[in-house]
N, C-alpha and C positions, 0 to 999 in steps of 0.2 A: 480912726486908729489912734490908740494912747490916752484916751481922754482927755480932759481938761490940763493936766501936765503936760502934756505932747503939743498943744498948740502954741503955734508960732515958734517952735524951737528946730533948729537945723542940726542936722547930724554931722558933726566934723572926724575926720579919720587923720590922724596926723601919724605917719610912719618914717621908720628909720631901717637902713641895713646895717647889720652891727657886722664890724669882725672883732671877734675876742680872743684873747690868747686860750691855746688849746689846754696850758695848765692851769686856769683860773680854778679857786675852788667850790664854785658852783657847775662845774663841767661832770656829767654830760648833762645837756639843757634838755626840757621834753615842751613840748606846747600845751602843757597846761600850768607852765612857769611864768612868773611876773620878774620882769627885771627894770633895774632903775636906769632911763637913759637920758644923759643931761640935765639930773635931777626931777624927770618925770618918770612913775611907774607907766610901765608900759607891760602887755601881754604879748608874749611871743607866736608868732603867726605862721604856719608853715612847719615843716621841720627840719631842724637845725642842719647844716651841712658841714660837714669834716673836709677840711681841703688836704686831709694827709701830709702825706712826707715829700718831700723835694726829691727827685730822683739825682740830681746832681750833689746836693748837700745833705741830703739826709735829716735835715730838720723839719720839725713838723710845722704846718702851715697854720693858719687860724681857722675857728670856727664862725661859720659865717650864719645869720637868721635875721628875721625879719620881727621888728619890733612894732606895734601899733597900739596907740590912745586914741579910745573913741570918747567923744564927748557929745552931748545933746540928746 
């Protein structure tokens, strides 16, 4: 599987859980988007979750999403 170029290569997945401010210019995020996390370009995996508003203060919570970088 994978031919000569894939021989002796391991797949490594580095993933982060990111909490982004709701007013960020790139919102809303989609699973087809790419983001830069700590200087590394990653793909969003799964549906971003919006924490909504606090019932106590009315302030907006963050948008949470998973970002993965696959190498190998």
